[in-house]
C-alpha positions, -999 to 999 in steps of 0.1 A, spaced: 188 -425 384 201 -456 402 202 -439 436 166 -427 431 154 -461 421 171 -476 452 154 -451 473 120 -462 459 130 -498 467 137 -489 503 103 -472 506 86 -503 491 104 -525 516 92 -504 545 57 -507 532 60 -544 528 74 -548 563 46 -527 578 19 -549 564 36 -583 566 8 -594 589 -21 -589 563 -38 -619 548 -24 -638 519 -52 -623 497 -41 -587 507 -5 -596 501 -14 -608 466 -31 -575 458 -2 -555 471 24 -574 451 2 -572 421 2 -534 424 40 -534 426 41 -556 395 17 -533 377 40 -503 383 70 -523 371 51 -534 340 43 -498 331 80 -489 333 88 -519 310 62 -508 284 78 -474 283 113 -488 280 104 -513 252 89 -485 232 124 -471 224 147 -501 231 143 -513 195 162 -484 181 200 -482 183 214 -459 210 220 -424 198 247 -405 216 251 -367 215 282 -370 193 267 -394 168 236 -372 165 259 -343 156 278 -364 131 247 -376 114 232 -340 112 264 -326 97 266 -353 71 229 -354 61 212 -321 69 198 -307 37 200 -271 47 237 -274 53 242 -292 20 222 -264 3 245 -237 18 276 -257 8 264 -259 -27 256 -222 -28 292 -215 -17 306 -238 -44 285 -220 -70 296 -185 -59 333 -197 -60 328 -202 -98 319 -165 -103 351 -145 -98 369 -158 -130 337 -151 -150 334 -115 -140 372 -109 -141 375 -119 -178 371 -97 -208 337 -97 -225 334 -122 -254 346 -107 -287 323 -101 -316 329 -116 -350 308 -102 -379 303 -111 -416 288 -83 -438 277 -80 -474 282 -43 -483 269 -21 -511 255 -47 -535 237 -30 -564 200 -39 -564 196 -41 -602 221 -70 -607 236 -79 -573 269 -84 -591 300 -81 -569 322 -65 -597 297 -39 -609 303 -12 -582 336 -3 -567 323 -2 -531 307 -37 -532 325 -60 -509 322 -89 -485 335 -80 -450 348 -101 -421 351 -81 -388 364 -86 -353 357 -63 -323 365 -64 -286 354 -43 -257 381 -33 -232 369 -20 -198 389 8 -183 420 -6 -165 411 -18 -130 374 -25 -135 377 -62 -142 400 -68 -112 376 -50 -89 347 -70 -102 367 -102 -96 377 -90 -61 341 -83 -51 330 -117 -64 358 -134 -44 347 -116 -12 311 -128 -19 323 -164 -22 343 -161 10 313 -147 28 293 -176 16 319 -200 29 317 -183 64 279 -186 62 283 -224 57 305 -225 89 279 -204 107 251 -227 97 271 -257 108 276 -241 142 239 -234 146 230 -269 134 254 -284 161 238 -262 187 203 -272 178 211 -309 177 227 -308 211 199 -288 225 173 -312 212 193 -341 223 195 -329 259 158 -320 259 151 -355 249 174 -368 276 155 -348 302 122 -362 289 135 -397 294 146 -390 329 113 -373 337 93 -402 323 114 -426 345 107 -405 375 70 -404 367 69 -442 363 87 -447 396 63 -424 414 33 -441 398 45 -475 410 50 -461 445 16 -444 446 0 -477 435 17 -492 466 3 -463 487 -32 -470 473 -29 -507 483 -16 -498 517 -44 -472 522 -70 -497 511 -57 -523 534 -57 -500 564 -92 -487 555 -106 -522 552 -91 -533 585 -104 -502 602 -71 -486 608 -73 -460 580 -95 -434 563 -113 -436 530 -100 -401 521 -65 -416 521 -74 -440 494 -91 -412 474 -62 -389 478 -36 -414 466 -58 -423 436 -61 -386 428 -23 -381 429 -19 -412 407 -43 -398 382 -23 -366 381 9 -385 374 -8 -405 347 -19 -372 331 17 -359 334 30 -390 318 7 -385 288 19 -349 284 56 -359 287 52 -387 262 37 -362 237 64 -336 243 91 -363 239 76 -374 206 76 -338 193 112 -333 204 122 -366 187 105 -354 155 125 -322 155 158 -340 161 150 -365 133 144 -336 109 177 -320 118 194 -354 110 173 -358 78 157 -389 91 120 -399 89 100 -379 115 86 -410 132 119 -429 136 123 -440 172 152 -425 191 169 -442 220 193 -423 242 219 -438 266 210 -440 303 245 -428 314 260 -396 302 288 -373 313 275 -350 341 308 -331 344 303 -293 347 335 -277 334 347 -243 344 345 -215 318 372 -190 308 366 -154 316 338 -136 297 362 -110 283 383 -138 268 352 -153 253 344 -120 237 379 -119 221 376 -154 209 343 -147 192 357 -115 176 384 -136 159 367 -169 151 329 -165 149 320 -172 113 290 -148 114 313 -119 122 339 -130 96 311 -132 71 300 -96 78 336 -84 77 340 -100 43 308 -84 31 323 -50 41 353 -58 20 330 -67 -9 311 -34 -5 344 -15 -6 354 -32 -38 320 -23 -53 324 13 -42 358 15 -59 342 -1 -90 314 25 -90 341 53 -89 359 37 -119 327 39 -139 334 76 -144 362 65 -167 353 53 -202 354 17 -216 370 12 -251 360 -8 -281 384 -19 -308 373 -33 -341 391 -45 -373 372 -53 -406 386 -68 -438 366 -61 -470 370 -84 -501 363 -68 -535 363 -81 -571 364 -65 -605 387 -39 -622 393 -2 -617 382 20 -645 408 36 -669 431 53 -668 441 37 -635 429 2 -644 440 -30 -627 422 -52 -601 404 -35 -573 422 -36 -539 406 -51 -507 398 -28 -478 410 -29 -442 392 -8 -416 402 -1 -380 376 13 -355 381 27 -320 351 35 -298 350 52 -264 320 51 -240 314 86 -228 298 90 -193 275 117 -206 249 112 -178 273 109 -149 252 132 -127 222 109 -130 240 76 -133 276 72 -121 272 97 -92 241 80 -80 258 47 -81 287 59 -60 263 73 -35 244 40 -34 275 19 -29 287 43 -1 255 39 17 256 1 13 291 1 28 279 22 57 250 -1 62 273 -32 64 295 -15 89 265 -7 112 252 -42 107 286 -56 119 285 -34 150 250 -45 158 260 -82 153 290 -78 176 266 -66 203 243 -95 198 272 -120 199 284 -106 232 249 -106 246 245 -142 236 278 -152 252 268 -134 285 233 -149 285 247 -184 279 273 -180 306 246 -168 331 223 -197 323 251 -222 326 262 -209 360 226 -208 372 219 -244 360 253 -257 373 246 -243 408 210 -257 408 223 -291 396 248 -292 425 222 -279 450 195 -304 440 219 -333 437 239 -329 469 213 -311 490 176 -308 482 169 -342 467 187 -362 495 170 -340 521 136 -346 504 143 -384 504 151 -382 541 118 -363 547 98 -390 529 115 -417 549 108 -398 581 72 -393 571 69 -430 562 83 -440 596 58 -417 613 30 -430 592 39 -466 602 32 -457 639 2 -435 630 21 -403 640 19 -388 605 -13 -386 585 -15 -400 549 -19 -365 533 15 -353 546 31 -385 534 18 -381 499 27 -344 499 63 -352 509 65 -378 481 52 -354 455 76 -327 467 104 -352 462 91 -360 427 91 -323 417 127 -319 431 139 -349 411 124 -333 379 142 -301 387 175 -320 393 173 -335 357 161 -302 343 191 -284 357 215 -309 341 197 -305 307 197 -267 310 234 -266 318 243 -287 288 221 -267 265 237 -235 278 271 -249 269 259 -257 234 246 -221 230 279 -208 243 300 -228 219 278 -216 190 280 -179 202 318 -180 205 323 -200 173 344 -228 188 344 -255 215 374 -242 234 355 -222 259 367 -241 290 396 -235 313 
């Protein structure tokens, strides 16, 4: 903005030179108007100067460190990482204690031969391969959750950068509005002086006052927009919504060259976390399909029971009663396979197909996002160059020419004001192009999945 401010200074000097012959009272009014414009700019600056300067990089660091959504996804991933060992382990065994065949008349242990106290142990053994498939599917789920954390981090960085550059544009727009307000106040003073000395028209005064009112209204709107943008950036950084944000005045305006779009597509296919997440979900779906097919095979249950008896055997055998040992083997029979296991296999097959279609669709969305970001970047880059090196300097020359013509009464006041407002709009578009280009780069990095998108 320094070259724009210096331009306004030159305009003010021209106006001061033209009316150097006015009375001391008129000069005092004129200088007061200039001071008023400068004071307004000072008020705007002091509103944010109390906060430490927040650079784009520091905003990203704070958001990655403190954003609760990212922390939530990280915790979810860590929780899912604890699942594979659980589902890949045998079911807990069952220990039983039984009191068997006690006579109801005496409840004596030695009255009946079959009375006994039993201690049993049983264990279920799934068909070989089922546990490993369950563990494998759970591991894929955990990996997919890890990729979702990386994807959320990418989107968070993109959103922070976009909000930061929107705020930067708001600051530059407010500076431009303030400079134009100060200049229009000078125009009003000049127009009043010419009118009161019989060299100007009242409509010039009214016109300049109208344009000043429009700029004041635009300043109000921009202030509100800036506050809303600051609120959103604070939320992303997990800071109080009303915390003031001060951005640096000087930033890098470099517009790097991008690698070829086809290379960006290839990069995204290999590194984009969202695509990796969906590929991992396909692997998990395959494991679950294999597990569903294994459910056609039975699970087994093995049990051992020891029975303790007391008392003696009747004659002629005689002697103490022996204890019992029992061994049990159970097999789960897939008796309803047509209504259960077959339907499960069909369900898992369809889920696998759904995941494959979703991956194809996502790849299309990723390539579209890359192309859209590249297009927006090139458009904004060209506009930034055009406004910075062509349109804005030409508009400044036009204003200076109009001002010189107005000084010798060859240009009417309306055309002078119009040329100044045209310059104002071009200055806003200049800063908007810079902001749009930087935001497009942030979107491109997020779409590809890494920052190495430049030549």
